[in-house]
C-alpha positions as YAML, in Angstrom:
chain: A
units: angstrom
residues:
- id: 1
  name: MET
  ca: [66.77, -51.38, 233.73]
- id: 2
  name: LYS
  ca: [63.53, -51.64, 234.64]
- id: 3
  name: LYS
  ca: [61.43, -48.91, 236.64]
- id: 4
  name: LEU
  ca: [59.94, -49.37, 239.89]
- id: 5
  name: VAL
  ca: [56.61, -48.46, 240.54]
- id: 6
  name: ILE
  ca: [54.92, -48.52, 244.27]
- id: 7
  name: ILE
  ca: [51.19, -49.12, 244.75]
- id: 8
  name: THR
  ca: [50.91, -47.99, 248.48]
- id: 9
  name: SER
  ca: [47.74, -48.42, 250.86]
- id: 10
  name: GLY
  ca: [48.97, -45.08, 252.92]
- id: 11
  name: THR
  ca: [48.64, -45.12, 256.35]
- id: 12
  name: TYR
  ca: [45.39, -46.45, 258.05]
- id: 13
  name: PRO
  ca: [43.73, -47.60, 254.72]
- id: 14
  name: SER
  ca: [40.12, -48.15, 254.75]
- id: 15
  name: GLN
  ca: [38.82, -51.76, 253.24]
- id: 16
  name: GLY
  ca: [37.96, -49.67, 250.16]
- id: 17
  name: VAL
  ca: [41.57, -48.71, 249.62]
- id: 18
  name: LEU
  ca: [42.56, -52.28, 250.11]
- id: 19
  name: ASN
  ca: [40.08, -53.22, 247.20]
- id: 20
  name: LEU
  ca: [41.68, -50.60, 245.34]
- id: 21
  name: ILE
  ca: [44.84, -52.12, 245.78]
- id: 22
  name: LYS
  ca: [44.00, -55.64, 244.71]
- id: 23
  name: TYR
  ca: [41.90, -54.41, 241.97]
- id: 24
  name: ILE
  ca: [44.84, -52.62, 240.68]
- id: 25
  name: SER
  ca: [47.94, -54.80, 241.31]
- id: 26
  name: TYR
  ca: [45.84, -57.86, 239.95]
- id: 27
  name: CYS
  ca: [45.85, -56.35, 236.37]
- id: 28
  name: LEU
  ca: [49.32, -55.11, 236.47]
- id: 29
  name: ILE
  ca: [51.25, -58.65, 237.60]
- id: 30
  name: ASN
  ca: [49.08, -60.68, 234.56]
- id: 31
  name: ASP
  ca: [50.08, -58.16, 231.66]
- id: 32
  name: ARG
  ca: [53.52, -58.71, 229.72]
- id: 33
  name: ASN
  ca: [53.85, -55.18, 228.62]
- id: 34
  name: PHE
  ca: [54.08, -53.78, 232.35]
- id: 35
  name: LYS
  ca: [56.57, -56.97, 233.30]
- id: 36
  name: LYS
  ca: [58.64, -56.09, 230.83]
- id: 37
  name: LYS
  ca: [59.26, -52.27, 231.65]
- id: 38
  name: TYR
  ca: [58.13, -52.10, 235.42]
- id: 39
  name: ASP
  ca: [58.97, -53.70, 238.55]
- id: 40
  name: LEU
  ca: [56.05, -53.41, 241.19]
- id: 41
  name: LYS
  ca: [55.71, -53.49, 245.17]
- id: 42
  name: ILE
  ca: [52.79, -53.31, 247.40]
- id: 43
  name: PHE
  ca: [53.19, -51.41, 250.46]
- id: 44
  name: ILE
  ca: [50.51, -52.49, 253.16]
- id: 45
  name: PHE
  ca: [50.60, -50.50, 256.24]
- id: 46
  name: LYS
  ca: [50.91, -52.24, 259.57]
- id: 47
  name: GLU
  ca: [50.22, -50.94, 262.84]
- id: 48
  name: ASN
  ca: [52.60, -51.11, 265.57]
- id: 49
  name: LEU
  ca: [52.24, -50.97, 269.30]
- id: 50
  name: SER
  ca: [53.42, -47.50, 269.52]
- id: 51
  name: LEU
  ca: [50.64, -46.40, 266.87]
- id: 52
  name: LYS
  ca: [48.08, -48.27, 268.59]
- id: 53
  name: LEU
  ca: [48.39, -46.42, 271.84]
- id: 54
  name: LYS
  ca: [48.36, -43.27, 269.99]
- id: 55
  name: LYS
  ca: [45.13, -44.09, 268.55]
- id: 56
  name: ILE
  ca: [43.91, -45.13, 271.85]
- id: 57
  name: ILE
  ca: [44.71, -41.77, 273.36]
- id: 58
  name: TYR
  ca: [43.28, -39.87, 270.42]
- id: 59
  name: ASN
  ca: [40.03, -41.74, 270.23]
- id: 60
  name: LEU
  ca: [39.74, -40.94, 274.07]
- id: 61
  name: TYR
  ca: [39.96, -36.99, 273.26]
- id: 62
  name: LEU
  ca: [37.25, -37.27, 270.47]
- id: 63
  name: ILE
  ca: [34.76, -39.74, 272.53]
- id: 64
  name: ILE
  ca: [35.27, -36.92, 275.28]
- id: 65
  name: ARG
  ca: [34.42, -34.06, 272.13]
- id: 66
  name: ASN
  ca: [31.43, -36.03, 271.30]
- id: 67
  name: PHE
  ca: [29.86, -36.17, 274.75]
- id: 68
  name: PHE
  ca: [30.69, -33.18, 275.70]
- id: 69
  name: PHE
  ca: [30.51, -30.66, 272.84]
- id: 70
  name: ASP
  ca: [27.85, -33.22, 270.70]
- id: 71
  name: GLU
  ca: [30.10, -33.38, 267.96]
- id: 72
  name: LYS
  ca: [30.01, -36.31, 265.65]
- id: 73
  name: ASN
  ca: [34.01, -37.15, 265.10]
- id: 74
  name: ARG
  ca: [34.48, -40.66, 263.96]
- id: 75
  name: ILE
  ca: [36.24, -42.97, 266.45]
- id: 76
  name: HIS
  ca: [38.89, -44.73, 264.74]
- id: 77
  name: ASN
  ca: [38.99, -48.61, 265.19]
- id: 78
  name: PHE
  ca: [42.64, -50.74, 264.50]
- id: 79
  name: SER
  ca: [43.76, -50.65, 261.09]
- id: 80
  name: ASN
  ca: [42.62, -53.52, 258.90]
- id: 81
  name: SER
  ca: [44.86, -56.43, 259.45]
- id: 82
  name: ALA
  ca: [48.03, -56.47, 257.70]
- id: 83
  name: LYS
  ca: [48.54, -60.42, 258.21]
- id: 84
  name: ILE
  ca: [44.90, -61.04, 256.63]
- id: 85
  name: PHE
  ca: [45.93, -58.87, 253.56]
- id: 86
  name: LEU
  ca: [48.73, -61.11, 253.41]
- id: 87
  name: LYS
  ca: [46.76, -64.32, 253.81]
- id: 88
  name: GLU
  ca: [43.80, -63.27, 251.21]
- id: 89
  name: ASN
  ca: [46.41, -62.52, 248.80]
- id: 90
  name: LYS
  ca: [49.26, -65.09, 248.66]
- id: 91
  name: LYS
  ca: [49.56, -64.50, 245.00]
- id: 92
  name: ILE
  ca: [51.18, -61.33, 245.22]
- id: 93
  name: MET
  ca: [52.85, -61.96, 248.58]
- id: 94
  name: ASP
  ca: [56.33, -61.45, 246.78]
- id: 95
  name: LYS
  ca: [55.15, -58.00, 246.30]
- id: 96
  name: ILE
  ca: [54.29, -57.08, 249.48]
- id: 97
  name: VAL
  ca: [56.11, -54.83, 251.90]
- id: 98
  name: PHE
  ca: [54.79, -54.22, 255.62]
- id: 99
  name: PHE
  ca: [55.54, -50.65, 256.88]
- id: 100
  name: SER
  ca: [54.62, -48.26, 259.96]
- id: 101
  name: LYS
  ca: [56.74, -45.21, 258.94]
- id: 102
  name: HIS
  ca: [55.98, -42.39, 256.35]
- id: 103
  name: ASP
  ca: [59.75, -42.84, 255.34]
- id: 104
  name: ILE
  ca: [59.81, -46.28, 253.90]
- id: 105
  name: TYR
  ca: [59.77, -45.01, 250.24]
- id: 106
  name: LYS
  ca: [63.64, -43.45, 250.15]
- id: 107
  name: ASN
  ca: [64.83, -47.21, 251.34]
- id: 108
  name: TYR
  ca: [63.18, -48.32, 247.81]
- id: 109
  name: SER
  ca: [64.10, -45.27, 245.28]
- id: 110
  name: PRO
  ca: [61.11, -45.83, 243.40]
- id: 111
  name: ASP
  ca: [59.88, -44.08, 240.23]
- id: 112
  name: LEU
  ca: [56.55, -43.89, 241.27]
- id: 113
  name: VAL
  ca: [54.19, -44.28, 244.12]
- id: 114
  name: PHE
  ca: [50.61, -43.90, 244.18]
- id: 115
  name: PRO
  ca: [47.73, -43.52, 245.52]
- id: 116
  name: ILE
  ca: [48.93, -41.05, 247.70]
- id: 117
  name: ARG
  ca: [46.51, -40.01, 250.59]
- id: 118
  name: ASP
  ca: [49.35, -38.92, 253.15]
- id: 119
  name: ASN
  ca: [50.45, -35.64, 253.43]
- id: 120
  name: LYS
  ca: [53.43, -36.29, 255.48]
- id: 121
  name: ILE
  ca: [55.91, -37.62, 252.78]
- id: 122
  name: ASN
  ca: [58.80, -35.58, 251.84]
- id: 123
  name: LYS
  ca: [59.26, -37.29, 248.15]
- id: 124
  name: ASN
  ca: [61.89, -37.21, 245.29]
- id: 125
  name: PHE
  ca: [59.76, -39.40, 243.09]
- id: 126
  name: LYS
  ca: [56.73, -39.22, 240.90]
- id: 127
  name: THR
  ca: [53.60, -39.51, 242.59]
- id: 128
  name: LEU
  ca: [49.94, -40.00, 241.94]
- id: 129
  name: GLY
  ca: [47.61, -38.45, 244.85]
- id: 130
  name: TYR
  ca: [44.24, -39.98, 245.21]
- id: 131
  name: ILE
  ca: [41.00, -38.36, 246.34]
- id: 132
  name: TYR
  ca: [38.26, -40.77, 246.97]
- id: 133
  name: ASP
  ca: [35.33, -38.92, 247.36]
- id: 134
  name: LEU
  ca: [33.90, -34.95, 248.15]
- id: 135
  name: GLN
  ca: [31.39, -36.41, 250.84]
- id: 136
  name: HIS
  ca: [32.50, -33.63, 253.25]
- id: 137
  name: ILE
  ca: [31.21, -31.22, 250.32]
- id: 138
  name: ASP
  ca: [28.49, -33.00, 249.23]
- id: 139
  name: LEU
  ca: [27.13, -34.47, 252.74]
- id: 140
  name: PRO
  ca: [28.22, -31.83, 255.20]
- id: 141
  name: LYS
  ca: [25.84, -32.74, 257.54]
- id: 142
  name: PHE
  ca: [27.67, -35.73, 258.33]
- id: 143
  name: PHE
  ca: [31.12, -34.13, 258.90]
- id: 144
  name: THR
  ca: [31.99, -31.32, 262.16]
- id: 145
  name: LYS
  ca: [33.43, -28.23, 260.51]
- id: 146
  name: THR
  ca: [37.09, -29.02, 261.57]
- id: 147
  name: GLU
  ca: [36.69, -32.05, 259.75]
- id: 148
  name: ILE
  ca: [35.24, -30.25, 256.48]
- id: 149
  name: LYS
  ca: [38.39, -28.18, 257.10]
- id: 150
  name: LYS
  ca: [41.04, -30.46, 257.20]
- id: 151
  name: ARG
  ca: [39.55, -32.69, 254.40]
- id: 152
  name: ASN
  ca: [39.93, -29.70, 252.12]
- id: 153
  name: GLN
  ca: [43.34, -28.88, 253.44]
- id: 154
  name: ASP
  ca: [44.46, -32.36, 252.62]
- id: 155
  name: PHE
  ca: [43.07, -32.50, 249.43]
- id: 156
  name: LYS
  ca: [44.16, -29.16, 248.33]
- id: 157
  name: HIS
  ca: [47.56, -30.59, 249.37]
- id: 158
  name: LEU
  ca: [47.56, -33.64, 247.25]
- id: 159
  name: ILE
  ca: [46.75, -31.40, 244.30]
- id: 160
  name: ASP
  ca: [49.67, -29.09, 244.70]
- id: 161
  name: ASN
  ca: [52.08, -31.74, 245.91]
- id: 162
  name: THR
  ca: [51.91, -34.64, 243.26]
- id: 163
  name: ASP
  ca: [52.02, -35.37, 239.73]
- id: 164
  name: GLY
  ca: [48.48, -36.10, 239.31]
- id: 165
  name: ILE
  ca: [45.25, -37.01, 241.04]
- id: 166
  name: LEU
  ca: [43.52, -40.13, 240.48]
- id: 167
  name: VAL
  ca: [39.60, -40.61, 241.58]
- id: 168
  name: ASN
  ca: [37.11, -43.11, 240.83]
- id: 169
  name: SER
  ca: [34.40, -41.33, 238.82]
- id: 170
  name: PHE
  ca: [33.80, -38.67, 236.54]
- id: 171
  name: PHE
  ca: [31.14, -37.59, 239.30]
- id: 172
  name: VAL
  ca: [34.37, -36.83, 241.81]
- id: 173
  name: LYS
  ca: [36.45, -35.49, 238.80]
- id: 174
  name: LYS
  ca: [33.56, -32.81, 238.47]
- id: 175
  name: GLY
  ca: [33.33, -32.25, 241.90]
- id: 176
  name: ILE
  ca: [37.22, -31.54, 242.15]
- id: 177
  name: GLN
  ca: [37.26, -29.38, 239.22]
- id: 178
  name: LYS
  ca: [34.44, -27.50, 240.59]
- id: 179
  name: ASN
  ca: [35.79, -26.63, 244.22]
- id: 180
  name: PHE
  ca: [39.51, -27.10, 243.86]
- id: 181
  name: LYS
  ca: [41.64, -25.29, 241.24]
- id: 182
  name: ILE
  ca: [43.29, -27.78, 239.08]
- id: 183
  name: LYS
  ca: [43.71, -28.70, 235.56]
- id: 184
  name: ASN
  ca: [41.24, -31.22, 233.44]
- id: 185
  name: LYS
  ca: [44.48, -33.11, 232.27]
- id: 186
  name: ASN
  ca: [45.76, -33.61, 236.32]
- id: 187
  name: VAL
  ca: [43.27, -35.64, 237.16]
- id: 188
  name: ASN
  ca: [42.71, -39.16, 236.32]
- id: 189
  name: ILE
  ca: [40.21, -41.61, 236.17]
- id: 190
  name: ILE
  ca: [40.25, -44.86, 237.51]
- id: 191
  name: PRO
  ca: [38.26, -46.91, 234.78]
- id: 192
  name: PHE
  ca: [34.78, -48.52, 236.21]
- id: 193
  name: LEU
  ca: [36.13, -52.09, 234.65]
- id: 194
  name: PRO
  ca: [35.12, -55.22, 236.77]
- id: 195
  name: TYR
  ca: [37.11, -58.46, 236.62]
- id: 196
  name: LYS
  ca: [37.76, -61.39, 238.94]
- id: 197
  name: TYR
  ca: [40.87, -60.34, 241.36]
- id: 198
  name: ASP
  ca: [40.24, -61.64, 244.23]
- id: 199
  name: THR
  ca: [41.67, -65.65, 245.21]
- id: 200
  name: ILE
  ca: [39.08, -67.39, 247.17]
- id: 201
  name: LEU
  ca: [41.48, -69.54, 249.29]
- id: 202
  name: LYS
  ca: [39.00, -72.01, 250.65]
- id: 203
  name: LYS
  ca: [36.00, -72.65, 248.54]
- id: 204
  name: ASN
  ca: [33.40, -72.84, 251.42]
- id: 205
  name: GLU
  ca: [30.47, -75.75, 249.68]
- id: 206
  name: ASN
  ca: [28.72, -75.65, 253.06]
- id: 207
  name: ILE
  ca: [28.42, -71.57, 253.12]
- id: 208
  name: ARG
  ca: [24.80, -71.82, 253.55]
- id: 209
  name: GLU
  ca: [25.04, -74.39, 256.41]
- id: 210
  name: LYS
  ca: [27.44, -71.99, 258.23]
- id: 211
  name: TYR
  ca: [25.64, -69.10, 257.78]
- id: 212
  name: ASP
  ca: [22.08, -71.13, 258.50]
- id: 213
  name: LEU
  ca: [20.82, -69.76, 254.89]
- id: 214
  name: ARG
  ca: [18.02, -72.06, 253.68]
- id: 215
  name: ASN
  ca: [16.00, -69.62, 251.53]
- id: 216
  name: ASN
  ca: [16.69, -67.60, 248.93]
- id: 217
  name: PHE
  ca: [18.63, -64.08, 249.38]
- id: 218
  name: PHE
  ca: [19.40, -61.12, 248.42]
- id: 219
  name: ILE
  ca: [22.78, -59.56, 250.12]
- id: 220
  name: ILE
  ca: [24.24, -55.88, 251.28]
- id: 221
  name: CYS
  ca: [27.82, -55.82, 251.60]
- id: 222
  name: ASN
  ca: [27.87, -52.31, 253.57]
- id: 223
  name: HIS
  ca: [29.15, -51.09, 256.60]
- id: 224
  name: PHE
  ca: [26.26, -49.75, 258.99]
- id: 225
  name: TRP
  ca: [27.24, -46.21, 258.13]
- id: 226
  name: LYS
  ca: [24.09, -43.96, 258.03]
- id: 227
  name: HIS
  ca: [24.56, -42.78, 254.51]
- id: 228
  name: LYS
  ca: [24.61, -46.34, 253.16]
- id: 229
  name: ASN
  ca: [20.72, -46.48, 253.57]
- id: 230
  name: HIS
  ca: [20.21, -49.74, 254.85]
- id: 231
  name: GLN
  ca: [16.77, -48.36, 256.24]
- id: 232
  name: ILE
  ca: [15.39, -48.32, 252.77]
- id: 233
  name: ALA
  ca: [16.59, -52.07, 251.86]
- id: 234
  name: PHE
  ca: [14.93, -53.55, 255.60]
- id: 235
  name: GLN
  ca: [11.46, -51.48, 254.40]
- id: 236
  name: ALA
  ca: [11.18, -52.98, 251.22]
- id: 237
  name: PHE
  ca: [12.04, -56.44, 252.43]
- id: 238
  name: GLN
  ca: [9.88, -56.15, 255.16]
- id: 239
  name: ASN
  ca: [6.91, -55.08, 252.15]
- id: 240
  name: LEU
  ca: [7.89, -58.63, 250.78]
- id: 241
  name: GLN
  ca: [7.95, -60.94, 253.67]
- id: 242
  name: HIS
  ca: [4.10, -61.25, 253.85]
- id: 243
  name: LYS
  ca: [4.16, -62.73, 249.82]
- id: 244
  name: TYR
  ca: [7.27, -64.30, 250.15]
- id: 245
  name: LYS
  ca: [8.09, -65.82, 253.49]
- id: 246
  name: LYS
  ca: [10.84, -67.76, 252.17]
- id: 247
  name: LEU
  ca: [13.46, -64.60, 251.75]
- id: 248
  name: ASP
  ca: [16.33, -63.70, 253.37]
- id: 249
  name: LEU
  ca: [18.37, -60.26, 253.38]
- id: 250
  name: VAL
  ca: [22.09, -60.92, 254.53]
- id: 251
  name: CYS
  ca: [24.09, -57.97, 255.61]
- id: 252
  name: THR
  ca: [28.08, -58.00, 256.25]
- id: 253
  name: GLY
  ca: [30.01, -54.89, 257.68]
- id: 254
  name: ILE
  ca: [30.69, -53.69, 261.01]
- id: 255
  name: THR
  ca: [27.43, -52.01, 262.93]
- id: 256
  name: GLU
  ca: [29.18, -49.34, 264.43]
- id: 257
  name: ASP
  ca: [28.92, -45.74, 262.91]
- id: 258
  name: SER
  ca: [30.95, -43.40, 265.58]
- id: 259
  name: ARG
  ca: [29.00, -40.19, 264.17]
- id: 260
  name: PHE
  ca: [25.56, -41.81, 264.34]
- id: 261
  name: PRO
  ca: [25.83, -44.28, 267.44]
- id: 262
  name: ASP
  ca: [22.30, -44.86, 267.51]
- id: 263
  name: TYR
  ca: [21.84, -45.57, 264.27]
- id: 264
  name: PHE
  ca: [21.80, -49.41, 264.30]
- id: 265
  name: LYS
  ca: [19.69, -49.40, 267.62]
- id: 266
  name: TYR
  ca: [17.52, -47.72, 265.69]
- id: 267
  name: LEU
  ca: [17.47, -50.58, 263.01]
- id: 268
  name: LYS
  ca: [17.43, -53.06, 265.36]
- id: 269
  name: LYS
  ca: [14.35, -51.66, 267.08]
- id: 270
  name: LYS
  ca: [12.51, -50.74, 264.08]
- id: 271
  name: PHE
  ca: [13.18, -54.16, 262.44]
- id: 272
  name: SER
  ca: [13.28, -56.41, 265.75]
- id: 273
  name: LYS
  ca: [10.34, -58.90, 264.19]
- id: 274
  name: GLU
  ca: [12.40, -59.38, 261.17]
- id: 275
  name: ILE
  ca: [16.05, -59.80, 262.63]
- id: 276
  name: LYS
  ca: [14.84, -61.91, 265.90]
- id: 277
  name: ALA
  ca: [13.27, -64.23, 263.19]
- id: 278
  name: ASN
  ca: [16.59, -64.59, 261.74]
- id: 279
  name: LYS
  ca: [15.00, -63.02, 258.25]
- id: 280
  name: ILE
  ca: [17.56, -59.85, 258.39]
- id: 281
  name: LYS
  ca: [20.74, -61.62, 259.09]
- id: 282
  name: ILE
  ca: [23.40, -59.77, 260.71]
- id: 283
  name: LEU
  ca: [26.66, -61.11, 259.85]
- id: 284
  name: ASN
  ca: [29.08, -58.25, 260.73]
- id: 285
  name: LEU
  ca: [32.45, -58.58, 259.69]
- id: 286
  name: ILE
  ca: [33.23, -62.06, 257.88]
- id: 287
  name: PRO
  ca: [36.22, -64.08, 256.12]
- id: 288
  name: ARG
  ca: [36.74, -62.32, 252.78]
- id: 289
  name: SER
  ca: [35.91, -65.62, 250.85]
- id: 290
  name: ASP
  ca: [32.91, -66.19, 252.78]
- id: 291
  name: GLN
  ca: [31.93, -62.82, 251.66]
- id: 292
  name: LEU
  ca: [32.87, -63.55, 247.90]
- id: 293
  name: GLU
  ca: [30.76, -67.18, 248.16]
- id: 294
  name: LEU
  ca: [27.42, -65.38, 249.78]
- id: 295
  name: ILE
  ca: [27.83, -62.95, 246.33]
- id: 296
  name: LYS
  ca: [27.91, -65.65, 244.54]
- id: 297
  name: ASN
  ca: [24.77, -68.01, 245.96]
- id: 298
  name: SER
  ca: [23.02, -64.93, 246.65]
- id: 299
  name: LEU
  ca: [19.73, -63.46, 243.94]
- id: 300
  name: GLY
  ca: [21.63, -59.97, 244.01]
- id: 301
  name: VAL
  ca: [23.51, -57.68, 245.27]
- id: 302
  name: ILE
  ca: [21.75, -54.54, 246.92]
- id: 303
  name: GLN
  ca: [23.26, -51.26, 247.19]
- id: 304
  name: PRO
  ca: [21.18, -48.37, 248.73]
- id: 305
  name: SER
  ca: [23.73, -45.99, 249.42]
- id: 306
  name: LEU
  ca: [22.74, -42.36, 249.52]
- id: 307
  name: TYR
  ca: [26.92, -41.63, 248.40]
- id: 308
  name: GLU
  ca: [29.61, -43.35, 246.83]
- id: 309
  name: GLY
  ca: [33.32, -41.77, 245.32]
- id: 310
  name: GLY
  ca: [33.24, -44.96, 242.85]
- id: 311
  name: PRO
  ca: [30.33, -46.44, 240.90]
- id: 312
  name: GLY
  ca: [28.19, -48.29, 243.55]
- id: 313
  name: GLY
  ca: [31.25, -49.22, 245.70]
- id: 314
  name: PHE
  ca: [33.23, -52.12, 245.04]
- id: 315
  name: SER
  ca: [30.19, -54.42, 246.06]
- id: 316
  name: SER
  ca: [28.75, -53.61, 242.36]
- id: 317
  name: TYR
  ca: [32.21, -54.60, 240.99]
- id: 318
  name: GLU
  ca: [31.64, -58.05, 242.78]
- id: 319
  name: ALA
  ca: [28.56, -58.18, 241.56]
- id: 320
  name: ILE
  ca: [29.01, -57.65, 237.75]
- id: 321
  name: SER
  ca: [32.53, -59.56, 238.05]
- id: 322
  name: MET
  ca: [29.68, -62.50, 239.25]
- id: 323
  name: LYS
  ca: [27.47, -61.66, 236.84]
- id: 324
  name: LYS
  ca: [24.83, -61.29, 239.44]
- id: 325
  name: ASN
  ca: [21.89, -59.06, 239.47]
- id: 326
  name: LEU
  ca: [22.86, -55.63, 241.10]
- id: 327
  name: ILE
  ca: [19.73, -53.30, 242.54]
- id: 328
  name: ILE
  ca: [20.93, -50.01, 243.20]
- id: 329
  name: SER
  ca: [20.06, -46.46, 244.16]
- id: 330
  name: ASP
  ca: [20.23, -43.87, 241.13]
- id: 331
  name: LEU
  ca: [22.48, -41.88, 242.14]
- id: 332
  name: LYS
  ca: [24.45, -39.70, 239.45]
- id: 333
  name: ILE
  ca: [27.74, -41.32, 240.21]
- id: 334
  name: ASN
  ca: [25.89, -45.02, 239.65]
- id: 335
  name: LYS
  ca: [24.69, -44.09, 236.27]
- id: 336
  name: GLU
  ca: [28.14, -44.30, 235.15]
- id: 337
  name: ILE
  ca: [27.61, -48.23, 235.43]
- id: 338
  name: LYS
  ca: [27.12, -49.94, 232.29]
- id: 339
  name: TYR
  ca: [25.52, -53.41, 232.49]
- id: 340
  name: LYS
  ca: [23.14, -55.70, 231.69]
- id: 341
  name: ASN
  ca: [21.87, -57.08, 234.76]
- id: 342
  name: ILE
  ca: [21.36, -53.68, 237.17]
- id: 343
  name: PHE
  ca: [18.20, -52.45, 238.46]
- id: 344
  name: PHE
  ca: [18.29, -49.07, 239.01]
- id: 345
  name: PHE
  ca: [15.73, -47.88, 241.84]
- id: 346
  name: LYS
  ca: [14.69, -43.99, 243.21]
- id: 347
  name: LYS
  ca: [17.28, -43.54, 246.03]
- id: 348
  name: ASN
  ca: [14.42, -42.77, 248.70]
- id: 349
  name: SER
  ca: [11.66, -45.15, 247.39]
- id: 350
  name: THR
  ca: [10.73, -47.79, 249.27]
- id: 351
  name: THR
  ca: [8.29, -48.75, 246.57]
- id: 352
  name: ASP
  ca: [10.62, -48.55, 243.68]
- id: 353
  name: LEU
  ca: [13.01, -50.45, 245.74]
- id: 354
  name: THR
  ca: [10.19, -53.29, 246.41]
- id: 355
  name: ARG
  ca: [9.40, -53.02, 242.96]
- id: 356
  name: LYS
  ca: [12.96, -53.90, 241.81]
- id: 357
  name: MET
  ca: [13.33, -56.74, 244.09]
- id: 358
  name: LEU
  ca: [10.13, -58.37, 242.71]
- id: 359
  name: ILE
  ca: [11.62, -57.90, 239.17]
- id: 360
  name: VAL
  ca: [14.54, -59.84, 240.33]
- id: 361
  name: ILE
  ca: [13.10, -62.48, 242.50]
- id: 362
  name: ASN
  ca: [10.32, -63.08, 239.54]
- id: 363
  name: LYS
  ca: [13.15, -63.23, 237.07]
- id: 364
  name: LYS
  ca: [13.81, -66.17, 234.95]
- id: 365
  name: LYS
  ca: [17.02, -67.56, 234.85]
- id: 366
  name: ARG
  ca: [18.92, -66.77, 231.12]
- id: 367
  name: THR
  ca: [19.93, -69.94, 229.29]
- id: 368
  name: LYS
  ca: [22.18, -68.03, 227.11]
- id: 369
  name: LYS
  ca: [25.43, -67.47, 228.41]
- id: 370
  name: PHE
  ca: [26.86, -64.17, 228.46]
- id: 371
  name: LYS
  ca: [30.52, -63.25, 227.28]
- id: 372
  name: ASP
  ca: [32.61, -63.31, 230.35]
- id: 373
  name: LEU
  ca: [34.60, -59.57, 230.27]
- id: 374
  name: SER
  ca: [36.69, -60.19, 233.11]
- id: 375
  name: LYS
  ca: [39.88, -60.90, 231.00]
- id: 376
  name: ILE
  ca: [39.00, -58.42, 228.67]
- id: 377
  name: ASN
  ca: [38.50, -55.63, 231.77]
- id: 378
  name: GLN
  ca: [41.59, -57.00, 233.06]
- id: 379
  name: LYS
  ca: [43.65, -55.97, 229.82]
- id: 380
  name: LYS
  ca: [42.25, -53.03, 229.43]
- id: 381
  name: LEU
  ca: [42.65, -51.84, 233.27]
- id: 382
  name: ALA
  ca: [46.26, -52.61, 233.00]
- id: 383
  name: SER
  ca: [46.99, -51.09, 229.64]
- id: 384
  name: HIS
  ca: [45.30, -48.10, 230.98]
- id: 385
  name: PHE
  ca: [47.79, -47.54, 233.83]
- id: 386
  name: LEU
  ca: [50.76, -48.14, 232.12]
- id: 387
  name: LYS
  ca: [49.79, -45.51, 229.44]
- id: 388
  name: LEU
  ca: [49.19, -43.44, 232.71]
- id: 389
  name: PHE
  ca: [52.76, -44.72, 234.14]
- id: 390
  name: ASN
  ca: [54.52, -44.02, 230.80]
- id: 391
  name: LYS
  ca: [52.83, -40.46, 230.81]
- id: 392
  name: ILE
  ca: [53.87, -39.52, 234.57]
- id: 393
  name: ILE
  ca: [57.17, -40.89, 234.59]
- id: 394
  name: GLU
  ca: [58.57, -40.07, 231.31]
...
């Protein structure tokens, strides 16, 4: 009899968590050895009306605290649409189960559930917890004391009450070992093995026309959170405008950062000339298929972030899987990436970023074809998780 593995989004998943689910799920459903031994279900959180009302009330409370006590609590949007996830992932739709309650797992009698982020699950099955980053420890100025305390408690709960912890990098693993008492063997790094896991439902041949892109362009796929450091990329782009007038910078992602509500306003004011001239294009959230097409059509992806829990964030995975140029800040975690077309820049140096953008602009297209590592990476990733499941379950 096959054993049941459940991959869960947990409640209120970020886009990063949903990308992680796809990254793991697609490699497993295509692996023969996994399918011989295991069944797979993918639990995706769907916010019901009751939860939406509770969130509205809680957000009002946070807004009041931010206003009267000068706190920087993040205001929570409604959850990522479960329907959109289903629509974008028809290849795994027969595996998807929507849920809104913590006790859903008991109805399925799973052998393993992961990546667990919730601390309310009463379990009688094996679990792998997930610690996405330690930003509250490494960048405490972005958090309130209450948030720091809660994150520490939540992570300690996961460490004490799961059968192992998943992390996205060696950097986070070392941070956990330093700040929490945990054995080395209980922290499992998800390998950095980019492959093409997304399905573009409708190929948009007119992507340039749709977004009025007449010039060559770089792309940044980050929310406008302060630590994502758009400012340095905008300044570098501005430096190039006098010589490269037929060059654009495209940005996708939400523009609100509730902890720093004036940050996007500041960017709009400082770079008003480029934004008003539609040279820096702020697209906000766009369909996933459009984002992938834009990356494919770009000169390269820029990742200026000052902090990530996984090497380069998922935009680096996408750039590498499409063999695009990747210009990325020289964070210690990003140095875990091994890739031929990667260009590291000093994280706070506009001059160095400008220099790296120039290298990519003037770079001659290679006629030699690189070996497509996508299928190889997919198999390696499936093999890694199969060994991990066997270790945890058996």
